[in-house]
C-alpha positions in Angstrom: 90.1 -39.9 78.6 90.1 -42.1 75.2 87.3 -44.4 76.8 85.4 -41.3 77.7 85.7 -40.2 74.1 84.6 -43.8 72.9 81.8 -43.7 75.2 80.4 -40.1 74.0 81.0 -41.2 70.6 79.1 -44.3 70.7 76.3 -42.6 72.7 76.1 -40.2 70.1 75.7 -42.6 67.5 73.2 -44.4 69.5 71.1 -41.2 70.1 71.1 -40.4 66.4 70.1 -43.7 65.2 67.4 -44.1 67.7 66.3 -40.5 66.5 66.3 -41.6 62.9 64.0 -44.8 63.7 61.7 -42.3 65.6 61.7 -40.2 62.3 61.0 -43.0 60.3 57.9 -44.0 62.4 56.3 -40.9 63.0 54.6 -40.5 59.7 53.3 -44.0 60.3 51.8 -43.5 63.5 50.6 -39.8 62.4 48.8 -41.1 60.1 47.3 -44.2 62.0 46.2 -41.5 64.6 44.9 -39.3 62.2 43.0 -41.9 60.7 41.3 -43.5 63.8 40.4 -40.1 64.9 38.6 -39.2 61.6 36.9 -42.4 61.5 35.4 -42.1 65.2 34.3 -38.4 64.1 32.8 -39.8 60.8 31.1 -42.3 63.3 29.8 -39.5 65.4 28.5 -37.1 62.8 25.0 -37.0 62.2 24.1 -39.0 65.1 23.8 -36.4 67.9 21.5 -33.4 67.7 24.2 -30.9 68.2 26.6 -32.1 65.1 23.4 -32.5 63.0 22.0 -28.7 64.0 25.4 -27.3 63.3 25.8 -28.7 60.0 22.3 -27.8 59.0 23.1 -23.8 60.3 26.3 -24.2 58.0 24.3 -25.5 55.1 21.7 -22.8 55.3 24.1 -20.1 55.0 25.0 -21.5 51.6 22.5 -20.8 48.7 20.6 -23.7 47.2 22.0 -25.4 44.4 22.4 -28.9 42.8 25.6 -29.4 45.3 23.8 -28.6 48.7 20.2 -29.4 48.7 21.2 -33.4 48.8 23.2 -32.7 51.8 20.2 -30.7 53.5 18.1 -33.3 52.6 20.1 -35.7 54.3 20.2 -33.6 57.4 16.8 -33.1 57.7 16.1 -36.7 57.4 18.6 -37.2 60.4 16.9 -34.6 62.4 13.3 -36.1 61.8 14.7 -39.6 63.0 16.2 -38.0 66.0 12.7 -36.6 67.0 11.0 -39.7 66.2 13.6 -41.9 68.3 12.7 -39.8 71.5 11.4 -41.2 74.4 8.2 -39.9 75.5 8.1 -37.6 78.9 11.5 -36.9 78.6 12.5 -33.7 78.9 14.3 -31.5 75.8 17.6 -29.9 76.3 17.4 -26.3 76.2 20.2 -25.9 73.5 18.1 -28.3 71.3 15.1 -25.9 71.4 17.0 -22.9 71.0 19.2 -24.4 67.9 16.0 -25.5 66.3 13.9 -22.6 66.7 17.2 -20.4 65.2 16.9 -23.0 61.8 12.9 -23.0 62.0 12.7 -20.3 59.4 15.2 -22.0 56.9 13.3 -25.2 57.3 10.1 -23.4 56.5 11.5 -21.9 53.5 12.8 -25.4 52.2 9.3 -26.8 52.4 8.4 -24.7 49.6 11.4 -25.7 47.5 10.7 -27.0 44.4 12.4 -30.1 44.1 9.6 -32.5 45.7 12.0 -34.7 47.8 13.6 -31.8 49.7 10.3 -30.0 50.2 8.6 -33.7 51.8 12.1 -33.9 54.0 11.3 -30.7 55.4 7.6 -31.1 56.0 8.8 -34.6 57.9 11.2 -32.6 60.0 8.6 -29.8 60.7 5.9 -32.4 62.0 8.6 -34.1 64.2 9.6 -30.7 65.6 5.7 -29.4 66.2 5.1 -33.0 67.8 8.0 -32.6 70.3 8.0 -28.8 70.9 4.6 -28.3 71.6 3.8 -25.0 73.0 7.2 -23.8 72.6 6.7 -23.0 69.0 3.7 -20.4 69.7 5.9 -17.3 69.3 7.0 -18.8 65.8 3.4 -19.1 64.6 3.5 -15.8 62.4 6.5 -17.7 60.8 5.3 -21.0 60.5 1.8 -20.8 59.2 2.0 -18.3 56.6 4.8 -20.1 54.7 2.9 -23.5 55.1 -0.5 -22.2 53.6 1.5 -21.0 51.0 2.9 -24.5 50.1 -0.4 -25.8 50.4 -1.5 -23.8 47.5 1.3 -25.0 45.2 0.8 -26.8 42.1 2.0 -30.3 43.3 -0.4 -32.5 45.2 2.5 -34.2 47.2 3.4 -30.9 48.4 -0.1 -29.8 49.3 -0.6 -32.9 51.4 2.6 -32.9 53.4 1.9 -29.1 54.5 -1.5 -30.0 55.3 -0.2 -32.9 57.5 2.3 -30.1 59.1 -0.8 -27.5 59.7 -2.9 -30.4 61.2 0.1 -31.3 63.8 0.5 -27.5 64.6 -3.5 -27.3 65.3 -3.3 -30.4 67.3 -0.1 -29.7 69.5 1.0 -26.3 69.5 -1.8 -25.3 72.2 -4.0 -22.0 72.4 -3.1 -19.4 70.5 -5.0 -16.3 69.3 -2.4 -16.1 66.2 -3.3 -19.8 65.5 -7.2 -18.8 65.1 -6.4 -15.7 63.2 -4.2 -17.7 60.7 -6.4 -20.4 59.9 -9.6 -18.3 59.6 -7.7 -16.1 57.2 -7.0 -19.2 55.3 -10.9 -19.4 54.5 -9.9 -16.0 52.3 -7.2 -17.5 50.1 -6.9 -16.8 46.6 -5.8 -20.5 46.1 -8.4 -23.2 46.3 -6.5 -26.1 48.1 -5.7 -23.9 51.5 -9.8 -23.0 51.5 -10.4 -26.6 51.2 -7.9 -27.7 54.1 -9.1 -24.8 56.1 -12.2 -26.1 57.5 -10.9 -29.3 58.5 -7.9 -27.2 61.0 -10.7 -24.9 62.3 -12.7 -28.0 62.8 -9.8 -29.3 65.0 -9.3 -26.2 66.8 -12.7 -25.9 67.8 -12.7 -29.2 69.4 -9.6 -29.1 70.8 -9.5 -25.4 72.6 -13.4 -24.7 72.8 -13.2 -23.9 76.6 -10.0 -21.7 76.2 -11.0 -19.6 73.1 -12.4 -16.0 73.2 -15.8 -16.2 72.4 -16.0 -12.4 71.1 -12.8 -12.6 69.6 -12.0 -16.2 68.2 -15.8 -16.7 68.0 -16.7 -13.9 65.7 -13.5 -14.9 63.6 -14.6 -18.5 63.3 -18.2 -17.4 62.6 -17.0 -15.3 59.9 -14.8 -18.1 58.2 -17.2 -20.5 58.2 -19.8 -18.2 56.3 -17.2 -17.3 53.6 -16.9 -21.1 53.5 -20.5 -21.8 53.2 -20.5 -19.6 50.3 -17.6 -20.4 48.5 -17.9 -20.9 44.6 -16.0 -24.4 45.0 -18.1 -27.3 45.8 -15.7 -29.1 48.1 -14.9 -26.2 50.1 -18.8 -25.9 50.7 -19.1 -29.6 51.8 -15.6 -29.5 54.2 -17.2 -26.3 55.9 -20.5 -28.0 56.3 -18.9 -30.3 59.0 -17.2 -27.5 61.0 -20.7 -25.7 61.0 -22.3 -28.2 63.1 -19.2 -28.3 65.2 -19.3 -24.6 65.8 -23.3 -24.9 66.4 -22.3 -26.8 69.6 -20.1 -24.1 70.7 -22.2 -21.1 69.8 -25.8 -21.7 68.8 -27.0 -18.1 68.3 -23.9 -17.5 66.2 -24.8 -20.9 63.9 -28.6 -19.5 63.7 -27.1 -16.1 62.3 -24.9 -17.7 59.6 -28.0 -20.0 58.5 -29.9 -17.1 58.2 -27.4 -15.3 55.9 -27.5 -18.4 53.5 -29.7 -18.7 50.5 -32.5 -21.3 50.4 -30.5 -24.1 48.5 -27.4 -23.9 50.8 -29.9 -23.8 53.5 -31.1 -27.1 52.7 -27.7 -28.5 52.0 -26.6 -27.6 55.4 -29.8 -29.3 57.3 -29.3 -32.5 55.1 -25.9 -32.7 56.2 -25.2 -36.3 57.8 -23.4 -34.5 60.9 -26.8 -32.6 61.5 -27.9 -33.6 65.1 -31.5 -32.5 64.1 -31.6 -34.1 61.0 -35.0 -36.4 61.0 -34.4 -40.0 60.4 -36.8 -40.5 57.6 -36.5 -43.7 55.4 -37.4 -43.6 51.9 -40.9 -46.1 51.4 -40.1 -49.1 49.3 -40.8 -49.0 45.5 -44.6 -50.7 44.7 -44.4 -53.4 42.3 -44.8 -52.4 39.0 -48.1 -53.6 37.6 -48.6 -56.1 34.6 -49.1 -54.8 31.1 -52.2 -52.3 31.1 -52.6 -52.9 27.0 -53.1 -56.6 27.4 -56.0 -56.5 30.3 -57.6 -53.8 28.3 -57.8 -56.0 25.1 -59.2 -58.9 27.2 -61.9 -56.8 28.5 -63.1 -55.2 25.2 -62.7 -58.7 23.7 -65.0 -60.3 26.5 -67.5 -57.5 26.2 -67.9 -57.9 22.6 -68.4 -61.4 22.7 -71.1 -60.9 25.1 -73.0 -58.5 23.1 -73.0 -60.6 20.2 -74.2 -63.4 21.7 -77.2 -61.5 22.8 -78.4 -60.8 19.1 -81.0 -62.8 17.6 -78.7 -65.1 14.8 -81.8 -66.5 13.1 -83.5 -63.2 12.5 -83.7 -62.5 8.3 -81.5 -59.9 6.7 -83.3 -56.6 6.2 -81.4 -53.7 4.6 -83.5 -51.2 6.0 -82.7 -52.7 9.6 -79.0 -52.4 8.2 -79.4 -49.2 7.6 -81.3 -47.9 10.5 -78.6 -49.8 12.6 -75.9 -47.4 10.8 -77.9 -44.3 11.6 -78.6 -45.3 14.8 -75.0 -46.0 15.5 -73.8 -42.8 14.0 -76.6 -40.6 15.9 -77.2 -42.4 18.9 -80.1 -44.4 20.0 -83.5 -42.8 19.3 -86.3 -42.9 22.3 -89.8 -43.0 20.2 -92.8 -42.3 21.9 -95.5 -44.8 22.1 -98.4 -42.9 21.2 -96.4 -42.0 17.7 -94.8 -44.0 15.2 -91.8 -43.2 13.4 -92.1 -41.5 9.8 -90.5 -42.6 6.6 -87.9 -40.9 5.0 -89.9 -39.6 2.5 -92.0 -37.5 4.8 -89.0 -35.7 5.8 -88.2 -32.4 4.8 -85.3 -31.9 2.1 -82.1 -31.6 3.3 -78.5 -32.9 2.5 -78.1 -36.7 2.0 -76.1 -38.2 5.0 -73.9 -40.7 3.8 -71.8 -43.5 6.1 -68.5 -43.0 5.3 -65.6 -45.2 6.6 -63.4 -44.3 9.3 -60.5 -42.4 8.5 -57.3 -45.1 8.6 -54.5 -44.3 11.1 -52.2 -43.7 8.1 -54.4 -41.0 6.9 -52.3 -37.8 6.4 -53.7 -34.0 6.4 -54.1 -32.5 3.0 -51.4 -29.9 2.5 -54.2 -27.1 1.2 -56.0 -27.5 4.7 -56.1 -24.9 7.1 -56.8 -27.3 10.2 -54.5 -27.8 12.8 -52.9 -31.4 12.5 -53.4 -33.3 15.6 -50.7 -36.2 16.4 -52.2 -39.9 16.0 -53.1 -41.2 19.5 -51.1 -43.8 21.2 -51.7 -47.4 20.2 -53.7 -48.2 23.5 -56.1 -45.3 22.8 -56.8 -46.5 19.4 -57.5 -49.7 20.6 -59.7 -48.8 23.1 -61.4 -46.3 21.2 -62.1 -49.5 18.3 -63.4 -51.8 20.7 -65.8 -49.1 21.9 -67.3 -48.1 18.5 -67.6 -51.9 18.2 -69.7 -52.2 21.5 -71.9 -49.2 20.4 -72.9 -50.5 16.9 -73.9 -53.7 18.6 -76.3 -52.2 21.3 -77.7 -49.5 18.3 -78.7 -52.5 16.6 -80.8 -54.2 19.1 -82.3 -51.3 20.1 -83.5 -50.1 16.7 -87.4 -50.2 16.2 -88.7 -53.7 15.2 -91.1 -52.7 12.3 -89.8 -51.7 9.0 -89.8 -48.2 7.6 -92.3 -48.6 4.8 -95.1 -49.9 7.4 -95.3 -46.7 9.0 -97.7 -44.1 8.7 -97.5 -42.1 5.5 -99.0 -39.0 7.0 -96.5 -37.3 8.8 -95.9 -33.6 9.4 -93.3 -31.5 7.8 -92.0 -30.2 10.6 -90.9 -33.6 12.3 -87.4 -34.2 12.0 -85.8 -37.6 11.7 -82.6 -36.8 14.1 -84.4 -35.2 17.6 -82.8 -32.3 18.9 -81.0 -33.5 22.0 -78.1 -35.8 21.1 -76.2 -38.0 23.6 -73.0 -36.6 25.1 -71.2 -39.8 23.8 -72.7 -39.4 20.2 -69.7 -37.3 19.0 -66.9 -39.3 20.0 -68.2 -42.1 17.5 -67.8 -39.2 14.9 -64.2 -38.4 15.6 -61.7 -39.6 13.1 -58.7 -41.9 14.4 -55.9 -40.0 15.0 -57.9 -36.5 15.9 -59.6 -37.5 19.2 -57.7 -34.6 21.0 -59.0 -31.7 18.0 -62.2 -30.9 20.1 -60.7 -31.0 23.4 -60.6 -27.5 25.4 -57.7 -27.6 27.7 -58.0 -25.8 30.9 -55.3 -23.0 31.3 -52.3 -23.3 33.4 -52.5 -21.0 36.6 -49.7 -18.7 36.3 -48.3 -16.7 39.0 -48.8 -13.0 38.6 -46.2 -11.3 37.0 -43.6 -9.3 39.0 -43.0 -5.7 38.5 -40.4 -4.2 36.2 -39.0 -2.3 39.7 -38.8 -5.7 41.6 -37.3 -7.4 38.5 -34.7 -4.9 38.1 -33.9 -4.8 41.7 -33.6 -8.4 41.8 -30.9 -8.2 39.2 -29.2 -5.6 40.9 -28.8 -7.7 44.1 -27.4 -10.5 41.8 -24.8 -7.9 40.1 -23.6 -6.9 43.7 -23.4 -10.7 44.8 -21.0 -11.2 41.8 -19.1 -8.0 42.5 -18.4 -9.2 46.0 -17.5 -12.5 44.6 -14.7 -11.1 42.4 -13.5 -8.9 45.3 -12.7 -12.0 47.2 -10.6 -13.3 44.4 -9.2 -10.0 43.7 -10.2 -10.1 40.4 -12.1 -6.8 39.9 -10.9 -4.8 37.3 -11.5 -1.1 36.5 -15.1 -1.4 35.2 -16.0 -3.9 37.6 -15.0 -1.0 40.2 -17.3 1.5 38.4 -20.4 -1.1 38.2 -20.0 -1.2 41.8 -20.0 2.4 42.6 -22.8 2.8 40.4 -25.2 0.0 41.9 -24.3 1.8 45.2 -25.5 5.3 43.7 -28.7 4.2 41.9 -30.0 1.6 44.8 -29.6 3.4 48.1 -30.3 1.5 51.2 -32.0 -1.2 49.1 -29.0 -4.1 48.1 -28.0 -5.0 51.1 -30.6 -6.5 53.6 -28.3 -8.3 56.1 -25.5 -6.8 58.3 -23.4 -10.1 57.7 -23.1 -9.0 54.0 -22.7 -5.3 54.9 -19.6 -6.3 56.9 -18.3 -8.6 54.2 -18.4 -6.0 51.5 -17.0 -3.3 53.9 -13.6 -5.4 54.8 -13.2 -6.2 51.5 -13.3 -2.6 50.5 -10.7 -1.6 53.3 -8.3 -4.2 52.7 -8.2 -3.4 48.9 -7.5 0.6 50.4 -5.1 -1.0 52.5 -3.0 -3.0 49.8 0.5 -2.2 50.2 1.4 -3.8 47.4 0.2 -1.4 45.1 2.8 0.8 45.1 6.0 -0.9 46.8 6.1 -4.1 44.3 7.2 -3.7 41.1 4.8 -4.0 38.3 6.1 -7.5 37.0 5.6 -9.2 40.6 2.3 -7.8 41.5 -0.5 -10.7 41.7 -3.0 -8.4 40.0 -2.4 -5.8 37.2 -3.2 -2.4 38.9 -3.4 -0.4 35.9 -5.0 2.7 37.6 -4.4 2.6 41.4 -5.4 5.9 42.3 -8.6 5.5 40.1 -9.5 2.2 42.3 -8.4 3.9 45.7 -10.9 6.8 44.7 -13.7 4.5 43.8 -13.3 2.5 46.9 -13.4 5.5 49.1 -16.8 6.7 47.3 -18.1 2.9 47.5 -17.3 3.4 51.8 -19.0 6.6 51.8 -22.1 5.4 50.3 -22.0 2.6 52.5 -21.8 4.7 55.8 -24.5 7.2 54.1 -27.4 4.5 53.3 -26.7 2.0 55.9 -26.5 4.0 59.5 -27.7 1.3 61.6 -24.7 -0.7 60.7 -21.4 0.6 62.3 -18.2 -0.4 60.7 -17.2 -4.1 61.8 -14.0 -2.8 63.8 -13.8 0.6 65.5 -11.2 2.9 63.6 -10.5 0.2 60.4 -11.9 2.7 57.8 -9.5 5.9 59.3 -6.4 3.2 59.6 -7.1 2.3 56.0 -6.9 5.9 55.1 -3.9 6.2 56.9 -2.0 3.6 55.0 -3.6 4.5 51.7 -2.0 7.9 52.2 1.4 6.4 52.3 1.2 5.0 48.8 0.4 8.2 47.1 2.8 11.2 46.3 1.4 14.8 45.8 1.0 13.9 42.1 -2.4 12.1 42.7 -4.2 15.3 43.7 -7.7 13.7 43.1 -7.2 10.6 45.4 -5.5 12.7 48.2 -8.4 15.4 48.3 -11.0 12.4 48.4 -8.5 10.6 51.2 -8.6 14.0 53.1 -12.3 14.7 52.9 -12.9 11.1 53.5 -11.0 11.0 56.9 -12.6 14.4 57.8 -16.3 12.8 57.2 -15.4 10.0 59.3 -14.0 11.7 62.0 -17.3 13.7 62.0 -19.7 10.9 62.1 -17.7 8.3 64.3 -19.8 6.9 67.0 -17.1 5.2 69.1 -14.2 7.9 69.6 -11.8 6.0 72.2 -11.6 2.8 70.5 -11.3 4.9 67.2 -8.6 6.9 68.7 -6.5 3.7 69.8 -6.7 2.2 66.4 -5.6 5.4 64.6 -2.5 5.6 67.0 -1.4 1.9 66.9 -1.6 2.3 62.9 0.3 5.4 62.9 3.3 4.3 65.3 3.2 1.2 63.2 3.7 3.0 60.1 6.2 5.1 61.6 8.4 2.2 62.8 8.2 0.3 59.7 9.5 3.2 57.6 12.1 4.3 60.2 13.5 1.2 61.4 12.5 -1.3 59.0 11.0 -3.5 61.6 7.8 -5.0 60.9 5.2 -5.6 63.7 4.1 -9.0 65.0 1.0 -8.2 67.1 -0.8 -4.9 67.6 -0.8 -3.1 71.0 -4.5 -2.5 71.5 -6.4 -3.4 68.6 -6.3 -6.6 66.6 -7.4 -5.4 62.8 -6.8 -6.7 59.4 -4.1 -4.1 58.3 -1.1 -4.8 60.5 -0.5 -8.2 58.6 -0.4 -6.5 55.4 2.4 -4.2 57.0 4.6 -7.4 58.3 5.0 -8.1 54.6 6.2 -5.3 53.4 8.6 -3.9 56.2 11.6 -4.2 54.2 10.3 -2.4 51.4 10.3 0.7 53.5 13.9 0.4 54.5 16.4 3.5 54.0 17.4 2.2 50.6 13.8 3.5 49.7 14.1 7.1 50.3 10.7 8.0 48.3 9.0 6.4 51.5 11.2 8.4 54.2 10.6 11.5 52.7 6.8 10.8 52.7 6.9 9.9 56.2 6.4 13.7 57.6 3.6 14.2 55.3 2.0 10.6 56.4 2.8 11.9 60.3 1.0 15.2 59.7 -2.2 13.6 58.3 -2.2 11.1 61.1 -2.1 13.9 64.0 -5.2 15.5 62.1 -6.9 12.7 62.2 -6.4 12.4 66.0 -7.2 15.9 66.6 -10.2 16.0 65.1 -11.1 12.9 67.2 -10.0 14.8 70.1 -11.9 17.8 69.1 -15.3 15.6 69.0 -14.5 14.0 72.2 -14.5 17.5 74.1 -17.5 18.5 72.1 -19.2 15.2 73.4 -18.4 16.0 76.8 -16.5 12.4 77.1 -13.0 12.0 78.5 -10.1 9.7 78.0 -9.1 6.8 80.0 -6.1 7.3 82.3 -4.3 4.5 80.1 -5.2 6.6 77.0 -4.1 10.1 78.3 -0.7 8.1 79.2 -0.3 6.9 75.6 -1.1 9.9 74.0 0.9 12.3 76.2 3.8 10.0 76.0 3.5 10.2 72.1 3.3 14.2 72.4 6.5 14.2 74.4 8.1 11.9 71.6 6.8 14.0 69.0 8.5 17.2 70.3 12.0 15.6 70.9 12.0 13.7 67.2 9.5 16.2 64.9 9.9 19.7 66.1 11.6 21.1 63.3 9.7 19.0 60.6 6.1 19.3 61.1 6.1 21.5 64.3 2.8 23.1 63.5 1.0 19.5 63.7 2.6 18.6 66.8 1.6 21.5 68.7 -1.5 21.2 67.3 -1.6 17.7 68.8 -0.5 19.2 72.1 -3.3 21.9 72.2 -6.0 19.1 71.5 -4.6 17.0 74.1 -4.4 20.2 76.8 -7.9 20.2 76.2 -9.1 16.8 77.3 -6.5 15.9 79.9 -7.9 17.7 83.3 -6.5 19.0 85.7 -4.3 21.1 83.7 -1.1 20.3 86.2 -1.4 16.6 85.4 -1.2 17.3 81.5 2.2 19.4 82.3 3.3 16.3 84.5 3.8 14.5 81.4 6.6 16.6 79.8 9.9 16.5 81.8 11.7 19.3 79.8 11.0 23.0 80.8 11.2 24.2 77.1 8.4 22.0 76.2 6.2 23.0 79.1 7.1 26.8 78.1 6.4 26.2 74.4 3.0 24.3 75.0 1.7 26.9 77.4 2.5 29.5 74.7 0.9 27.9 72.1 -2.4 27.0 74.6 -2.7 30.6 75.2 -2.6 31.7 71.5 -5.3 29.0 70.7 -7.5 30.4 73.9 -7.2 34.3 72.9 -9.7 35.7 70.9 
């Protein structure tokens, strides 16, 4: 027993000692294991795309500040390196694509950061993502392109260049998409200069890459309109870049390019034709300049001296000096050589009638000035060359006159001479007056021929040209969104005072129409606070009223041109109806009158019904569910894009818009009812797909708005009943028997006298 007891005690001590050693060794081992695992984990972090994207998603849950932006930058650089090191033609894991798509909006937001290095890292990551994901990014173009175009318009040149590189990569690698064409063409209208400068290059890439896939009517029309806007832009660089894309577009659509060329002014056409990318540009080389001749002054002086020397040599050097000959030669030099008849001898000076004494005065010096009290016109002195030529010519004439004078002295002539005989003949030579002109007054007697002037334009033509120039200035201000209240008033006055004469081309009409409609459909007028507005709209209701009046004038004065897109004006009025409460009575009355006027004059009823229904459903969905649309259902108009950016402003936290929804719905139903009535009067019929859409919408309205706008909904059902035939087919669209009975009741009331 003692042995067993001792053995148990010994064993117990041994176990206790062992456990103590283990307890002492555990902290050391635990630390070693922990550091080993942590080191391995640290080496693995950032090396796989799962880690990078997971950490990136976590970082984007935190606000950007001085502590987090550096981590984001490092993670974005690592993500770029992962894509750059990827081998070509290797399949991308599906989880990588999905995770990248989830962080894509955050990366676009980071690209617009004020921190230049962070923005550059985000643009580098986006460029790598675009080059590797290719067509996977097409559903996200509406997120990528607006944000990147905004970065292109930033004030930092580095950010502009980085964003331009990313958009260029998107144009090359994202594949064909109508949304890509839309955003690139919309950049031509951007208020900032850098996006308008880069946009022609983007469109040039799209036309060269996807010319076989693009839709000729939709994409080609957008491209043509954008190119015309670029060629008429106020910035020289934008116009120069647009000329390159014009000649690329010319290869795609020759007729469209000719229309663009015809809409330009003469200077723009010449600059476009002189562009080096013009395939039809004539190769005319400039002729070499002729060598400059030698000095004309020296050659003329030499000729005059040589002529004078010859004339002096021909004179008799041994002839005695005779004062009469000298006087005769002087007179002959001044009055020209006199032709004397052989049968008569010249008479003496004493036999001539009494006349004023002729005194040979010296030539006026070149430095002589005109007297202050003289009324004669002061003529500037002739140039030096003309003076030298005149001096040499006079010397030559004096010499010739001396040699041609009469040989006999004057006192040897017959004394008997008739008194009526004149010393000076009646006819003088044409060159004699040239010798009497003083130096410096050679041009005094010159009668200059009057310049031929073109006939002056009529005052009416001048006024019309001035008004057209004012209209072009107003359109340019509309493009820049810089038209103030006085500008709107001036535009309305131009259209009122010059009906149907200011606009001569459909391109200008379409541009002015779209600019007016875009301003009417601007939801930023009311939803944004006054401090956040891009433009100071002091009187939004006044502006909208003026725009409506201008649109009505355009519709009346130019009936030969329809609106650029069917239903765009009515859709704009529907959006404008959302912006004004009942306090704006004048503008609401103008909206109602304009809608009724347009419904009565609408030439394309079926497309207009689709456009109005799309707009009405979109406005309702935005207001009720705060869900901005991405793509319209049936028509692609310019109004839905302004709705996208303002979806958050129509949420439940904005009760003023929620309360206005029934009024807007009732207004939209009135427009559709009027269009259906026009359809019935003209004898046209709806397409089957339109009948399905309208009947389904009527069933939805009966279930949703039966108690609020019941009268408007029932009027819509009655109007629809009149155009959907047969009647049995119409009632089959409604599943509830109560709805059928209610519609039947209202149809009977409407049909009763």
